[in-house]
N, C-alpha and C positions, 0 to 999 in steps of 0.2 A: 669287432676284432676277432679274427679266427682263433679258436682255442688251440693250445699246443697239442701236438700228437707225439706220443711216446710208443715204443715198441719193444717187445722181447722176442728175440729171433733164434730159438734153439734148433739144432739138427736132431731128428729122431733116429740117430745111429747108436743110441745107448740110453741109459737112464739118467735123469737129472740128479745133480748132487747139490751140496750146500752152496757152492758158488753160483749155480744157476738160480737157486732160491733167492740169494741176495740180489742178483741182477733183476729178476722178475719183480720182486717186492719193491725195489727202489724205483723202477719204472712205473709201477702201479701207484705207488704213493706220490710220486712226482706229478702224475696225471691228476690225481685227486686234489693235491695241494694247489695246482694251477688252474683247476677247472677244465682240464684237458681230456683227451681220449687216450685209452690204453689198448694197443693192438698186439696180437700175437702173429708172428710170421713163422711158418714151418719151412726151414731151410733144408729141403729134401732133394738137392741137386744129385747127390750120390744115390742113385736108384738101386744100388746093390746093397749097401749097408743100411739105408733108411727104409724102414718097413712100416706098414699101416699099424701093426700091433704096437711097435715102439712109439709111434705117434699117439695112439689112443692112450697108452700108459702115461705118456708125458702130459697129456691134457688132463688126465686124472690127477696127477701131482699138482698141477696148477689149480685145479678145482679144490683140492684138499687145502691148498694155501689160502683159498678164499679170494682169488684174484678175479676182478670183474672185467675180463677182457671181452672185446666185441666179437661177435660171431656173424658170419662164418670166418674162420681163420684164413689167412693168405698162405697159399702153398706155392713154392717156387716151381714145382714140377708142372704147374698149370700155366706157366708164363715163359716157357722156353723160347717162344717166338719173339718176345721182347728182347731177350738177350742176343738172339741171332741177329736181329735188326741192328742193335748197337754195335755188335762185332763187325757186321758188314759195313757200317758207316766208317769205322776205324780202318778197316781193310781197304776201302775205296780211297782213303787218304794216304795209304802207304805207311800206316803207323803200327802195323802188326806184321809178324812173319811166322812161318812154321819152323819150329825147332825140333830136330829129329834125334838129338842126343839122348841116350838112355841114362838113367841114374847111375848105372855102373860106369858108363863112359865119362860122365862128368866127374865122378869120384876119382877115377884113374887119372884123368887129366889134371885135376887140382892137386892130387898127391904128387904127381910127377913135377909139377911146377914148384911145389913147396920143397920137395926133396932137392931140387936144383937151386934152392936158396931164394926163390922168388915168392914173396908173400902173395896170397890170393884173397881178394876182398870177399867179405861175408856180409850178409844182410843183418838187420837188427835182431833176427831170431837165431843167428849163428850159422845159417846155411850158406854154402859158397854161392857166389853169383854165377849166373849161367854164362859159360864161354860161348863164343860164336862157333857155329857148326864148322865153318870153313877153317877154323884154327885147330880143329880136332880131327876132322874126317877128310880124306882125299876127295877131290871134286867128283870123280866117277862114282864114289860111294853115295854122295849126296844126290846125284842124279838118279841112281838106282832106288834109293829110298823114296824119293818123291814119286817116281814112276810106279813103284809097287804099292803106293799108299801105306807105307809103314806107319806105325804109331808116331804121333807128333803132338806137340803142344803149341797152341797159338799164343805167341808171346808179344807183349808190348815192346816196341822198339823205343827204349827209354830215351835215347839221345834225340831221336826225331820228335818224340812226344813233347819233350821239354822245349825243343826249339819252337814248336807250335804254341805251346801253352804260355811261354814267357817266363820271366824269372821272379815275378812278384807273387809267388804262390804261398799263401798262408792259410791257417785255420784259426778259428776262435774257440778257445778252450774255456768252458764254463764250469762252475762248481757242480759236483755230483751228489753231495750229501745234503739231506734235509736237516732242519733244526730238530732238536730233541723232542719237541712236541708234535712233530710231523708237518710243521709249516715250512715256509721257505726261509732260507737264511738271508741275512741282510745283503749279501753280495751275490745272490743267486743269478742275477742277470748282468754281472760284471765280468767280461771275458779277459783272458790273457791271450795276446796275439802270439801265435806260434809259427815260426818259419818252417814250411814244409820242405822235406828233403826226400822226394820219391826216388832220386838216383841211388840212394842207399840200398834200394831193393833190387837194382838191376832190371833186367828184362823180365818182368813178372808174367806169370801164366794167366791168360784170360779165358782160355778154353782148352779142351783136348779133343783128339779125334773122336773119342767115345763119350765125351762129356761136353755139352753145349755151352757151358759157362763155368766160371770159377767164382769163388767167394768175392774177390775184389770187384769183378764186373757186376755180378748180380746184386751186391749189397747197395751200390750207388743207384742202380736202376730201380730197385724195389723201394728204397727210401723215397725216391721221387714219386713213384707210382702210388705209394700209400700216403703221400703227403706228410711224411715224418718231418717234424720241426726240430725235435731234440733227440739226438742219438746218445743214449745213456747206456754205456757198455763197459766191460772190464778194462782195466789198465793194460792188460796184455795186448790190446788192439790199438793202443795209443800211437805207436810208431807207424802202423799200417794206415793211419789217417792221411799220411802224406800221399800215398798211392790213391786213396779215395778222392782226395781233393784234386789230384791231377786228372783223374778220369772224369770228375764232375766238370772240370774246365773244358776238357776235350769234347765232352758230350753235351755241353751247355745245360747242365743240371744245376739246380739250386744248392746252395751250401746250408746244411742244417747247423744247429748249435751242437757242438760236441761236448760230451761230459763223460769222463772216464773214471769209473769208481774203483775203490780198493778191491783187492782180490782176497779170497779165502784160501789160506795156505794149509797144506798138510803138515804132519809132524816133521817131515823131512825138509820143510821149507819151500817146497815147490807148490805151484798152484794146482788146485784140484782139476782132474780131467776124467772124462769118460774112458779114454783109451788107457788111462792108468788104473782103471778098475777101482776108483775111489768109491767109498760108501755112498750108495744112492739114497735118494729121499724115500724110495719104496722100502729099502732095507731098514731105514730109521723108523719109518711108520710101523713096520712089523715088530720092531724092538719096543714099541710103545711110546715113541716120541709124539708129542703134541705140537701144534703150531707155536704156542708160547715157548716151549722148550727150544724149538728151532730158532725162534727170534733171538733168544738169549745167546745161543751158540754163535750166531752170525753178527751179534752186536747191534741188533735193532730192538727198540722198545716195543 
């Protein structure tokens, strides 16, 4: 029987914090408890914000935690051709299109609709769904933007994608926490069947003119390429699983077991983030924190 494969997939666009430590440790411990493998994926799609120095410092943090990840690590920047191939296959089937609206144009259109008393749908993260370009821009402006190679986003045509994928889209949600002694819980392999709702996200971005892929597209391709059997990640990505299951269906990729763990929250009640400049593991180490003190802070024995 093939052993389970878990992964921790951070982006080197900032320093790791306690939330990352929880996710990495849970994946490493789950791999150990199941006799599986633990991989690290470097999600460095954004070649501007992701730097070799930040990657090196991130791996230092993982080594400090004592995590036995396999080497060499997988870097997304070395696999852009895989994402391009997948995108081309979707394009050949008419399932994607180029959207030229800027963030400012989207914001103005949505504001105008809401001021007129018409509610505008928003995705599970609270962002307004993308309006069709033809509903916002005059035809001649769309022609000009396409001809001039203006900035664009390659978006999934959600209506067409759902028509191709069918209506019976689900995922299997499994427990994410181990037993107190580090072993498996009694219900570790007992899933809850979740009905996927990718339409809640609207026409999601799969790539941009200057970026060959997006998180949604690359994550499903990478999980298949790395043979990931168990996706154990934060609860903040629970709703996004609907989009990932749709892309897996469209690209004929296998469905892994999904496990979404609790989040580490700050004093203000929001989840920790690099963009929010939350205290990093490196800062905690400089303050004298040890691994045992970190484990206590994140609720692990």
